[in-house]
N, CA, C and O atoms as a DFTB+ gen file, in Angstrom:
372 C
 N C O
     1  1     -25.511      20.027     -17.547
     2  2     -24.199      19.796     -16.997
     3  2     -24.203      19.997     -15.486
     4  3     -23.369      19.429     -14.781
     5  1     -25.123      20.787     -14.995
     6  2     -25.234      20.941     -13.550
     7  2     -25.704      19.648     -12.890
     8  3     -25.327      19.351     -11.756
     9  1     -26.517      18.895     -13.592
    10  2     -26.984      17.617     -13.050
    11  2     -25.813      16.656     -12.915
    12  3     -25.730      15.919     -11.932
    13  1     -24.909      16.652     -13.886
    14  2     -23.755      15.755     -13.778
    15  2     -22.845      16.160     -12.623
    16  3     -22.230      15.300     -11.992
    17  1     -22.752      17.445     -12.344
    18  2     -21.961      17.896     -11.197
    19  2     -22.581      17.381      -9.905
    20  3     -21.863      16.937      -9.010
    21  1     -23.886      17.434      -9.800
    22  2     -24.558      16.931      -8.604
    23  2     -24.370      15.413      -8.466
    24  3     -24.210      14.906      -7.356
    25  1     -24.390      14.694      -9.591
    26  2     -24.166      13.250      -9.551
    27  2     -22.750      12.957      -9.069
    28  3     -22.547      12.067      -8.243
    29  1     -21.771      13.700      -9.580
    30  2     -20.384      13.505      -9.149
    31  2     -20.203      13.855      -7.672
    32  3     -19.477      13.159      -6.962
    33  1     -20.840      14.904      -7.206
    34  2     -20.739      15.262      -5.793
    35  2     -21.342      14.189      -4.893
    36  3     -20.807      13.896      -3.824
    37  1     -22.445      13.610      -5.323
    38  2     -23.038      12.513      -4.568
    39  2     -22.089      11.323      -4.519
    40  3     -21.919      10.698      -3.472
    41  1     -21.478      11.016      -5.646
    42  2     -20.541       9.892      -5.695
    43  2     -19.318      10.163      -4.825
    44  3     -18.854       9.270      -4.116
    45  1     -18.798      11.372      -4.871
    46  2     -17.631      11.704      -4.052
    47  2     -17.963      11.645      -2.571
    48  3     -17.134      11.217      -1.767
    49  1     -19.157      12.067      -2.201
    50  2     -19.564      12.007      -0.802
    51  2     -19.683      10.556      -0.339
    52  3     -19.262      10.223       0.769
    53  1     -20.247       9.702      -1.169
    54  2     -20.367       8.286      -0.799
    55  2     -19.006       7.621      -0.684
    56  3     -18.812       6.755       0.169
    57  1     -18.067       8.009      -1.525
    58  2     -16.741       7.389      -1.479
    59  2     -15.947       7.800      -0.248
    60  3     -14.942       7.163       0.066
    61  1     -16.361       8.829       0.447
    62  2     -15.648       9.255       1.646
    63  2     -15.876       8.312       2.824
    64  3     -15.049       8.250       3.734
    65  1     -16.974       7.589       2.816
    66  2     -17.236       6.605       3.856
    67  2     -16.556       5.311       3.441
    68  3     -16.900       4.727       2.414
    69  1     -15.602       4.866       4.228
    70  2     -14.726       3.784       3.802
    71  2     -15.288       2.404       4.119
    72  3     -14.650       1.606       4.806
    73  1     -16.474       2.134       3.618
    74  2     -16.988       0.774       3.693
    75  2     -17.126       0.256       2.267
    76  3     -17.200       1.035       1.317
    77  1     -17.159      -1.048       2.131
    78  2     -17.208      -1.642       0.797
    79  2     -18.461      -1.223       0.040
    80  3     -18.399      -0.902      -1.147
    81  1     -19.600      -1.228       0.730
    82  2     -20.867      -0.926       0.066
    83  2     -20.911       0.515      -0.434
    84  3     -21.378       0.771      -1.544
    85  1     -20.426       1.457       0.377
    86  2     -20.469       2.855      -0.060
    87  2     -19.460       3.125      -1.177
    88  3     -19.713       3.951      -2.055
    89  1     -18.315       2.433      -1.149
    90  2     -17.363       2.593      -2.247
    91  2     -17.928       2.066      -3.561
    92  3     -17.779       2.696      -4.608
    93  1     -18.579       0.905      -3.498
    94  2     -19.181       0.344      -4.717
    95  2     -20.296       1.257      -5.220
    96  3     -20.394       1.519      -6.419
    97  1     -21.127       1.736      -4.313
    98  2     -22.217       2.630      -4.720
    99  2     -21.667       3.941      -5.273
   100  3     -22.162       4.446      -6.281
   101  1     -20.651       4.492      -4.622
   102  2     -20.071       5.745      -5.094
   103  2     -19.420       5.607      -6.452
   104  3     -19.566       6.482      -7.306
   105  1     -18.701       4.510      -6.662
   106  2     -18.062       4.295      -7.967
   107  2     -19.099       4.048      -9.062
   108  3     -18.921       4.475     -10.203
   109  1     -20.178       3.357      -8.707
   110  2     -21.240       3.124      -9.690
   111  2     -21.906       4.434     -10.085
   112  3     -22.149       4.687     -11.265
   113  1     -22.195       5.254      -9.102
   114  2     -22.813       6.550      -9.388
   115  2     -21.855       7.437     -10.178
   116  3     -22.291       8.183     -11.056
   117  1     -20.558       7.367      -9.881
   118  2     -19.577       8.142     -10.647
   119  2     -19.524       7.664     -12.092
   120  3     -19.347       8.478     -12.999
   121  1     -19.671       6.375     -12.323
   122  2     -19.708       5.858     -13.690
   123  2     -20.927       6.343     -14.449
   124  3     -20.842       6.664     -15.634
   125  1     -22.054       6.395     -13.770
   126  2     -23.264       6.940     -14.400
   127  2     -23.066       8.417     -14.717
   128  3     -23.457       8.881     -15.788
   129  1     -22.462       9.153     -13.795
   130  2     -22.177      10.570     -14.041
   131  2     -21.215      10.760     -15.199
   132  3     -21.341      11.714     -15.967
   133  1     -20.256       9.856     -15.324
   134  2     -19.326       9.933     -16.451
   135  2     -20.042       9.715     -17.779
   136  3     -19.730      10.367     -18.775
   137  1     -20.996       8.802     -17.788
   138  2     -21.793       8.600     -19.004
   139  2     -22.634       9.813     -19.344
   140  3     -22.719      10.205     -20.508
   141  1     -23.260      10.413     -18.335
   142  2     -24.024      11.649     -18.569
   143  2     -23.117      12.744     -19.117
   144  3     -23.486      13.472     -20.038
   145  1     -21.931      12.846     -18.539
   146  2     -21.000      13.888     -18.932
   147  2     -20.540      13.710     -20.372
   148  3     -20.421      14.690     -21.107
   149  1     -20.281      12.482     -20.784
   150  2     -19.830      12.263     -22.157
   151  2     -20.918      12.618     -23.169
   152  3     -20.618      13.110     -24.257
   153  1     -22.166      12.372     -22.817
   154  2     -23.263      12.735     -23.717
   155  2     -23.464      14.248     -23.756
   156  3     -23.635      14.831     -24.827
   157  1     -23.442      14.880     -22.578
   158  2     -23.684      16.323     -22.508
   159  2     -22.579      17.121     -23.183
   160  3     -22.861      18.105     -23.867
   161  1     -21.330      16.717     -23.005
   162  2     -20.235      17.486     -23.592
   163  2     -20.228      17.385     -25.110
   164  3     -19.928      18.366     -25.790
   165  1     -20.552      16.219     -25.652
   166  2     -20.629      16.118     -27.111
   167  2     -21.706      17.047     -27.674
   168  3     -21.503      17.722     -28.684
   169  1     -22.833      17.065     -27.008
   170  2     -23.927      17.940     -27.454
   171  2     -23.550      19.409     -27.287
   172  3     -23.876      20.234     -28.140
   173  1     -22.869      19.738     -26.202
   174  2     -22.437      21.108     -25.950
   175  2     -21.483      21.584     -27.039
   176  3     -21.624      22.700     -27.539
   177  1     -20.521      20.757     -27.408
   178  2     -19.576      21.124     -28.466
   179  2     -20.298      21.242     -29.797
   180  3     -20.008      22.136     -30.592
   181  1     -21.229      20.350     -30.033
   182  2     -21.971      20.388     -31.303
   183  2     -22.760      21.679     -31.462
   184  3     -22.854      22.219     -32.564
   185  1     -23.326      22.173     -30.371
   186  2     -24.168      23.354     -30.462
   187  2     -23.405      24.673     -30.411
   188  3     -23.795      25.639     -31.066
   189  1     -22.322      24.723     -29.639
   190  2     -21.689      26.009     -29.369
   191  2     -20.343      26.229     -30.038
   192  3     -19.902      27.374     -30.136
   193  1     -19.677      25.194     -30.499
   194  2     -18.384      25.389     -31.149
   195  2     -18.591      25.897     -32.573
   196  3     -19.487      25.429     -33.276
   197  1     -17.772      26.846     -32.995
   198  2     -17.857      27.281     -34.391
   199  2     -17.518      26.120     -35.328
   200  3     -16.779      25.209     -34.956
   201  1     -18.057      26.161     -36.534
   202  2     -17.840      25.067     -37.479
   203  2     -16.358      24.887     -37.815
   204  3     -15.914      23.770     -38.079
   205  1     -15.602      25.969     -37.805
   206  2     -14.177      25.862     -38.113
   207  2     -13.419      25.103     -37.021
   208  3     -12.392      24.485     -37.303
   209  1     -13.905      25.140     -35.795
   210  2     -13.232      24.465     -34.686
   211  2     -13.866      23.132     -34.308
   212  3     -13.342      22.421     -33.451
   213  1     -14.972      22.790     -34.928
   214  2     -15.695      21.586     -34.530
   215  2     -14.865      20.327     -34.739
   216  3     -14.874      19.436     -33.889
   217  1     -14.155      20.240     -35.847
   218  2     -13.367      19.029     -36.116
   219  2     -12.206      18.882     -35.142
   220  3     -11.702      17.774     -34.957
   221  1     -11.772      19.963     -34.521
   222  2     -10.720      19.896     -33.513
   223  2     -11.303      19.663     -32.129
   224  3     -10.750      18.890     -31.346
   225  1     -12.410      20.319     -31.821
   226  2     -12.979      20.266     -30.478
   227  2     -13.677      18.935     -30.192
   228  3     -13.678      18.480     -29.048
   229  1     -14.257      18.319     -31.185
   230  2     -15.009      17.087     -30.951
   231  2     -14.128      15.936     -30.462
   232  3     -14.473      15.317     -29.455
   233  1     -13.006      15.617     -31.122
   234  2     -12.180      14.532     -30.579
   235  2     -11.395      14.928     -29.344
   236  3     -10.892      14.058     -28.632
   237  1     -11.276      16.221     -29.070
   238  2     -10.534      16.664     -27.889
   239  2     -11.225      16.224     -26.608
   240  3     -10.560      16.038     -25.590
   241  1     -12.538      16.053     -26.632
   242  2     -13.269      15.625     -25.438
   243  2     -12.830      14.228     -25.019
   244  3     -12.520      14.001     -23.850
   245  1     -12.802      13.303     -25.952
   246  2     -12.375      11.943     -25.647
   247  2     -10.920      11.876     -25.221
   248  3     -10.567      11.136     -24.303
   249  1     -10.076      12.651     -25.889
   250  2      -8.657      12.664     -25.533
   251  2      -8.443      13.206     -24.124
   252  3      -7.668      12.640     -23.352
   253  1      -9.121      14.292     -23.786
   254  2      -8.953      14.884     -22.466
   255  2      -9.540      13.990     -21.370
   256  3      -9.030      13.967     -20.250
   257  1     -10.601      13.262     -21.686
   258  2     -11.162      12.331     -20.706
   259  2     -10.163      11.222     -20.409
   260  3      -9.967      10.856     -19.250
   261  1      -9.532      10.684     -21.449
   262  2      -8.535       9.640     -21.236
   263  2      -7.294      10.182     -20.537
   264  3      -6.687       9.487     -19.722
   265  1      -6.914      11.412     -20.848
   266  2      -5.782      12.042     -20.169
   267  2      -6.090      12.249     -18.683
   268  3      -5.213      12.079     -17.836
   269  1      -7.325      12.614     -18.372
   270  2      -7.729      12.758     -16.973
   271  2      -7.711      11.439     -16.234
   272  3      -7.270      11.382     -15.087
   273  1      -8.185      10.371     -16.871
   274  2      -8.130       9.047     -16.243
   275  2      -6.689       8.614     -16.002
   276  3      -6.360       8.084     -14.941
   277  1      -5.840       8.841     -16.986
   278  2      -4.432       8.463     -16.853
   279  2      -3.752       9.238     -15.730
   280  3      -3.012       8.664     -14.931
   281  1      -4.005      10.548     -15.672
   282  2      -3.361      11.356     -14.625
   283  2      -3.879      10.979     -13.238
   284  3      -3.119      11.019     -12.270
   285  1      -5.153      10.614     -13.124
   286  2      -5.677      10.172     -11.829
   287  2      -5.009       8.876     -11.387
   288  3      -4.689       8.713     -10.210
   289  1      -4.800       7.960     -12.318
   290  2      -4.109       6.717     -11.976
   291  2      -2.658       6.976     -11.597
   292  3      -2.143       6.347     -10.672
   293  1      -1.994       7.883     -12.291
   294  2      -0.603       8.196     -11.978
   295  2      -0.480       8.884     -10.618
   296  3       0.490       8.652      -9.896
   297  1      -1.439       9.717     -10.267
   298  2      -1.405      10.341      -8.945
   299  2      -1.626       9.312      -7.846
   300  3      -1.084       9.446      -6.749
   301  1      -2.414       8.294      -8.131
   302  2      -2.618       7.237      -7.162
   303  2      -1.363       6.407      -6.943
   304  3      -1.158       5.872      -5.853
   305  1      -0.514       6.293      -7.971
   306  2       0.723       5.539      -7.822
   307  2       1.742       6.263      -6.960
   308  3       2.621       5.631      -6.374
   309  1       1.632       7.579      -6.879
   310  2       2.619       8.331      -6.110
   311  2       2.273       8.419      -4.630
   312  3       3.043       8.983      -3.852
   313  1       1.156       7.885      -4.237
   314  2       0.767       7.923      -2.827
   315  2       1.629       6.949      -2.029
   316  3       2.007       5.896      -2.543
   317  1       1.941       7.285      -0.791
   318  2       2.700       6.337       0.030
   319  2       1.848       5.119       0.361
   320  3       0.620       5.200       0.367
   321  1       2.498       3.988       0.637
   322  2       1.708       2.793       0.966
   323  2       0.940       2.975       2.270
   324  3       1.376       3.683       3.177
   325  1      -0.196       2.326       2.336
   326  2      -1.043       2.412       3.516
   327  2      -0.473       1.521       4.609
   328  3      -0.329       0.313       4.418
   329  1      -0.149       2.109       5.749
   330  2       0.412       1.379       6.865
   331  2      -0.719       1.069       7.847
   332  3      -1.229       1.965       8.520
   333  1      -1.098      -0.180       7.922
   334  2      -2.218      -0.568       8.772
   335  2      -1.785      -0.966      10.174
   336  3      -2.624      -1.105      11.064
   337  1      -0.489      -1.152      10.382
   338  2      -0.009      -1.537      11.704
   339  2       0.093      -0.302      12.588
   340  3       0.473       0.768      12.112
   341  1      -0.240      -0.435      13.868
   342  2      -0.072       0.724      14.759
   343  2       1.411       1.045      14.926
   344  3       2.267       0.161      14.881
   345  1       1.683       2.306      15.117
   346  2       3.072       2.733      15.277
   347  2       3.647       2.191      16.573
   348  3       3.000       2.238      17.620
   349  1       4.871       1.676      16.495
   350  2       5.520       1.184      17.691
   351  2       6.145       2.351      18.438
   352  3       6.748       3.246      17.847
   353  1       5.986       2.312      19.737
   354  2       6.537       3.382      20.536
   355  2       8.026       3.148      20.750
   356  3       8.469       2.027      21.004
   357  1       8.784       4.230      20.641
   358  2      10.215       4.109      20.871
   359  2      10.474       4.262      22.380
   360  3       9.915       5.130      23.049
   361  1      11.316       3.410      22.863
   362  2      11.662       3.438      24.282
   363  2      13.076       3.971      24.412
   364  3      14.006       3.418      23.825
   365  1      13.245       5.034      25.170
   366  2      14.572       5.594      25.411
   367  2      15.165       4.974      26.666
   368  3      14.523       4.965      27.717
   369  1      16.365       4.463      26.566
   370  2      17.020       3.826      27.714
   371  2      18.013       4.757      28.336
   372  3      18.665       4.398      29.317
Protein backbone atom coordinates (compact mmCIF):
# COMPACT_ATOMS: atom_id res chain seq x y z
CA UNK A 1 0.00 0.00 0.00
CA UNK A 2 2.98 2.28 0.44
CA UNK A 3 3.80 1.79 -3.23
CA UNK A 4 0.33 3.00 -4.22
CA UNK A 5 0.83 6.10 -2.08
CA UNK A 6 4.06 6.85 -3.92
CA UNK A 7 2.29 6.34 -7.27
CA UNK A 8 -0.47 8.76 -6.23
CA UNK A 9 2.07 11.33 -5.04
CA UNK A 10 3.87 11.13 -8.37
CA UNK A 11 0.59 11.61 -10.20
CA UNK A 12 -0.40 14.56 -8.01
CA UNK A 13 2.97 16.20 -8.56
CA UNK A 14 2.67 15.82 -12.34
CA UNK A 15 -0.84 17.27 -12.31
CA UNK A 16 0.43 20.44 -10.66
CA UNK A 17 2.22 21.46 -13.86
CA UNK A 18 -0.55 22.85 -16.02
CA UNK A 19 0.43 21.56 -19.42
CA UNK A 20 -1.56 19.06 -21.43
CA UNK A 21 1.17 16.42 -21.46
CA UNK A 22 1.75 16.47 -17.70
CA UNK A 23 -1.99 16.37 -16.98
CA UNK A 24 -2.43 13.34 -19.25
CA UNK A 25 0.60 11.63 -17.71
CA UNK A 26 -0.53 12.44 -14.18
CA UNK A 27 -4.06 11.18 -14.76
CA UNK A 28 -2.73 8.01 -16.39
CA UNK A 29 -0.43 7.34 -13.46
CA UNK A 30 -3.29 8.04 -11.04
CA UNK A 31 -5.41 5.47 -12.89
CA UNK A 32 -2.65 2.90 -12.55
CA UNK A 33 -2.40 3.74 -8.84
CA UNK A 34 -6.15 3.31 -8.51
CA UNK A 35 -5.88 -0.15 -10.03
CA UNK A 36 -3.07 -1.07 -7.63
CA UNK A 37 -5.12 0.25 -4.75
CA UNK A 38 -8.21 -1.76 -5.65
CA UNK A 39 -6.17 -4.97 -5.76
CA UNK A 40 -4.26 -4.25 -2.54
CA UNK A 41 -7.32 -3.27 -0.51
CA UNK A 42 -9.24 -6.40 -1.47
CA UNK A 43 -6.31 -8.54 -0.40
CA UNK A 44 -5.89 -6.52 2.80
CA UNK A 45 -9.53 -7.04 3.78
CA UNK A 46 -9.32 -10.71 2.89
CA UNK A 47 -6.34 -11.27 5.16
CA UNK A 48 -7.07 -9.04 8.14
CA UNK A 49 -10.84 -8.69 8.51
CA UNK A 50 -12.52 -11.14 10.87
CA UNK A 51 -14.76 -13.66 9.13
CA UNK A 52 -17.84 -12.19 10.79
CA UNK A 53 -17.11 -8.78 9.22
CA UNK A 54 -15.79 -9.96 5.86
CA UNK A 55 -19.17 -9.96 4.11
CA UNK A 56 -19.68 -6.34 5.21
CA UNK A 57 -16.13 -5.06 4.68
CA UNK A 58 -15.57 -6.52 1.21
CA UNK A 59 -18.30 -4.61 -0.67
CA UNK A 60 -17.63 -1.49 1.41
CA UNK A 61 -14.39 -0.94 -0.52
CA UNK A 62 -16.16 -0.56 -3.85
CA UNK A 63 -18.90 1.58 -2.34
CA UNK A 64 -16.45 3.93 -0.65
CA UNK A 65 -14.38 4.23 -3.83
CA UNK A 66 -17.47 5.28 -5.78
CA UNK A 67 -18.49 7.65 -2.98
CA UNK A 68 -15.03 9.23 -3.13
CA UNK A 69 -15.27 9.68 -6.90
CA UNK A 70 -18.72 11.22 -6.56
CA UNK A 71 -17.64 13.62 -3.81
CA UNK A 72 -14.58 14.69 -5.83
CA UNK A 73 -16.81 15.49 -8.80
CA UNK A 74 -19.25 17.40 -6.59
CA UNK A 75 -16.42 19.45 -5.08
CA UNK A 76 -15.29 20.32 -8.58
CA UNK A 77 -18.76 21.64 -9.39
CA UNK A 78 -18.65 24.07 -6.49
CA UNK A 79 -15.50 25.79 -7.71
CA UNK A 80 -15.93 29.27 -9.18
CA UNK A 81 -15.54 29.56 -12.95
CA UNK A 82 -12.06 30.18 -14.25
CA UNK A 83 -11.69 33.79 -15.35
CA UNK A 84 -9.05 33.96 -18.07
CA UNK A 85 -9.50 37.64 -18.88
CA UNK A 86 -7.23 40.12 -17.10
CA UNK A 87 -8.97 42.25 -14.53
CA UNK A 88 -10.04 45.64 -15.79
CA UNK A 89 -8.76 48.54 -13.80
CA UNK A 90 -11.35 50.83 -12.32
CA UNK A 91 -10.86 54.49 -13.08
CA UNK A 92 -12.04 57.00 -10.49
CA UNK A 93 -13.22 60.30 -11.95
